[in-house]
C-alpha positions in Angstrom: -22.7 -7.7 42.5 -21.2 -6.7 39.2 -22.0 -3.3 37.8 -22.2 -2.6 34.0 -21.8 1.1 33.3 -23.0 1.9 29.8 -22.2 4.9 27.6 -25.1 6.0 25.4 -24.2 7.7 22.2 -22.7 5.4 19.6 -22.4 2.6 22.2 -26.1 1.9 22.7 -27.8 4.2 20.1 -27.0 6.1 17.0 -29.3 9.2 16.9 -28.8 10.1 13.2 -27.1 13.4 14.1 -30.1 14.5 16.1 -27.9 16.0 18.8 -25.9 18.0 16.3 -29.1 19.3 14.6 -30.6 20.2 18.0 -27.5 22.1 19.0 -27.4 23.9 15.6 -31.0 24.9 16.1 -30.4 26.1 19.6 -27.4 28.2 18.6 -29.4 29.9 15.9 -32.3 30.6 18.3 -30.1 32.0 21.0 -27.4 33.8 19.0 -29.0 34.6 15.6 -28.7 33.2 12.1 -25.1 34.3 11.6 -23.8 32.2 14.6 -21.6 29.3 13.5 -20.5 26.1 15.2 -16.8 25.8 16.0 -14.9 22.8 14.7 -13.7 20.4 17.5 -13.9 16.8 18.4 -17.0 16.3 20.5 -16.8 12.5 20.7 -17.0 11.2 24.3 -17.2 14.8 25.8 -19.8 15.9 28.3 -22.7 18.0 27.1 -21.4 20.8 29.3 -18.0 20.7 27.6 -19.6 20.8 24.1 -22.0 23.7 25.0 -19.1 25.7 26.6 -17.0 25.4 23.5 -19.9 26.5 21.3 -20.7 29.5 23.5 -17.0 30.4 23.8 -16.9 30.7 20.0 -20.2 32.5 19.7 -19.7 35.0 22.6 -16.0 35.4 22.1 -15.6 35.2 25.9 -15.7 32.6 28.6 -19.4 31.6 29.3 -20.7 31.3 32.8 -22.1 28.1 34.2 -25.5 29.6 33.9 -24.9 30.4 30.2 -24.0 26.7 29.7 -27.0 25.4 31.6 -29.4 27.7 29.7 -28.0 26.5 26.4 -28.1 22.9 27.5 -31.7 23.1 28.7 -32.9 24.7 25.5 -31.0 22.1 23.5 -32.8 19.4 25.4 -36.2 21.0 24.6 -35.4 20.5 20.9 -33.7 17.1 21.0 -36.8 15.0 20.9 -38.1 16.7 17.8 -34.9 16.0 15.9 -34.8 12.3 17.1 -38.3 11.9 15.7 -37.2 13.5 12.4 -33.9 11.6 11.9 -33.2 7.9 11.2 -31.6 6.8 14.4 -31.4 3.2 15.7 -30.2 1.0 18.5 -26.9 -0.6 17.7 -26.4 -4.3 17.1 -27.1 -6.6 20.1 -28.0 -3.8 22.4 -31.5 -4.9 23.2 -30.5 -8.5 23.6 -27.7 -7.6 26.0 -29.7 -5.2 28.1 -32.6 -7.7 28.4 -30.2 -10.5 29.3 -28.3 -8.7 32.0 -31.5 -7.3 33.4 -32.5 -10.8 34.1 -29.2 -11.7 35.8 -29.4 -11.3 39.6 -25.6 -10.6 40.0 -25.5 -7.7 37.5 -26.7 -4.1 37.8 -27.0 -1.9 34.8 -26.1 1.8 35.2 -25.2 4.7 32.9 -21.9 6.6 32.7 -22.5 9.3 30.1 -21.6 12.9 29.2 -25.3 13.6 28.8 -27.3 15.3 31.4 -29.9 13.1 33.1 -32.6 14.8 31.1 -30.8 14.2 27.8 -30.2 10.6 28.7 -33.8 10.0 29.6 -35.0 11.6 26.4 -32.7 9.4 24.3 -33.2 6.1 26.0 -37.0 6.6 26.3 -37.2 7.4 22.6 -35.4 4.1 21.8 -37.3 2.0 24.3 -34.2 1.4 26.6 -34.9 3.5 29.7 -36.5 0.7 31.7 -33.2 -1.3 31.8 -31.3 1.3 33.9 -31.3 2.7 37.5 -31.1 6.4 36.8 -30.7 7.4 40.4 -27.4 5.6 40.7 -26.0 6.5 37.3 -23.4 9.0 36.3 -24.5 12.1 34.3 -22.7 15.3 33.5 -24.7 17.6 36.0 -22.3 20.5 36.6 -19.3 18.5 35.4 -17.3 19.3 32.3 -14.8 16.4 32.5 -15.9 12.8 32.0 -13.5 11.6 34.7 -15.3 13.7 37.3 -18.5 12.0 36.1 -16.8 8.6 36.5 -15.6 9.3 40.0 -19.1 10.3 41.1 -20.6 7.3 39.3 -18.2 4.9 41.0 -19.1 6.4 44.4 -22.8 6.0 43.7 -22.3 2.4 42.7 -20.3 1.7 45.9 -22.9 3.5 48.0 -25.6 1.4 46.5 -23.9 -2.0 46.9 -21.3 -1.5 49.6 -19.5 -4.7 50.4 -21.6 -6.7 47.9 -19.9 -4.8 45.0 -17.5 -7.1 43.2 -16.5 -5.7 39.8 -17.2 -2.6 37.7 -17.2 -2.7 33.9 -17.4 0.4 31.7 -18.6 -0.1 28.1 -18.1 2.8 25.6 -16.9 3.9 22.2 -14.1 6.5 22.9 -10.9 6.8 24.7 -12.7 8.9 27.3 -14.6 5.8 28.5 -11.3 3.9 28.7 -9.7 6.7 30.7 -12.7 6.9 33.1 -12.5 3.2 33.7 -8.8 3.3 34.5 -9.3 6.1 37.0 -11.9 4.2 39.0 -10.4 0.7 38.8 -13.0 -0.6 36.3 -12.7 -3.2 33.5 -13.1 -1.2 30.3 -14.7 -2.7 27.2 -14.2 -0.4 24.1 -16.4 -0.9 21.1 -15.5 0.7 17.7 -19.1 1.6 16.9 -18.4 5.4 16.9 -15.9 7.6 15.3 -12.8 5.8 16.7 -11.3 2.8 14.9 -10.6 -0.4 16.7 -6.9 0.2 16.3 -7.1 3.7 17.9 -9.1 2.4 20.8 -6.6 -0.4 21.4 -3.9 2.2 21.6 -5.5 3.4 24.9 -5.1 -0.1 26.3 -8.6 -1.0 27.4 -9.2 -4.3 29.2 -10.9 -5.5 26.0 -11.7 -4.0 22.6 -14.4 -5.1 20.2 -15.4 -4.1 16.6 -19.0 -4.0 18.0 -21.1 -5.4 20.7 -21.5 -9.2 20.6 -24.3 -11.6 21.5 -25.2 -12.0 25.1 -23.8 -15.4 25.7 -20.4 -14.4 24.2 -20.5 -11.1 26.2 -21.1 -13.1 29.4 -18.1 -15.3 28.6 -16.0 -12.1 28.1 -17.0 -10.7 31.4 -16.2 -14.0 33.1 -12.6 -13.6 32.0 -12.3 -10.8 34.6 -12.5 -13.4 37.4 -8.8 -14.2 36.8 -7.6 -10.8 35.6 -7.0 -7.4 37.2 -8.3 -4.3 35.3 -5.7 -2.1 33.6 -5.0 1.0 35.8 -4.3 4.6 34.9 -0.6 5.4 35.8 -1.9 8.0 38.4 -4.5 5.7 39.9 -4.0 5.0 43.6 -1.8 8.1 44.1 -4.4 10.2 45.8 -5.9 11.9 42.7 
């Protein structure tokens, strides 16, 4: 069995900044109209990491895990409204690819995302993609702040599901964090420049493959088949007991 771990935001879907608007609304509701969002690069980060940075700025102290969870749950309550109000979309070839690999008996499609499970379900249900994924064996942020921790848990879930039948793991995403996750768990990483990172920047992190955007299903299948004769690029620390 080959596992495809998909990132969500700017890999499968573009939400039209619905997440940003929902976070901004939540911050105002919880902290008042004078609260401001800090400036930092949220691309590829977990929801927990993003909410912690926002609360750190607003509270001027280190937020507790309960603070972060409260902010996250309130954000999720607002997210659907903003997805309905903004002009989001599924990205090119996404539906074709998900439908194709859902019909392939030697592929399993899972998620590896910085979203919580609830956030992922909201987004993928809204865009009609939820049925393609096994949520119970996917990797979500949960209590994690670091994407690599999510990846380790996701890899363990895939191995527990398939055991000796598991052949190869692929991770598809739009940031360097997806590439780093893949290298940590021995996956083949496919970077797509459909988010805020250029193709050249992604290539600098040495993914297994890098694409300007996703490609048609037959071409993507041919790309995956190339892994039969290649080893995945590894993180320098991989295999050293980390």
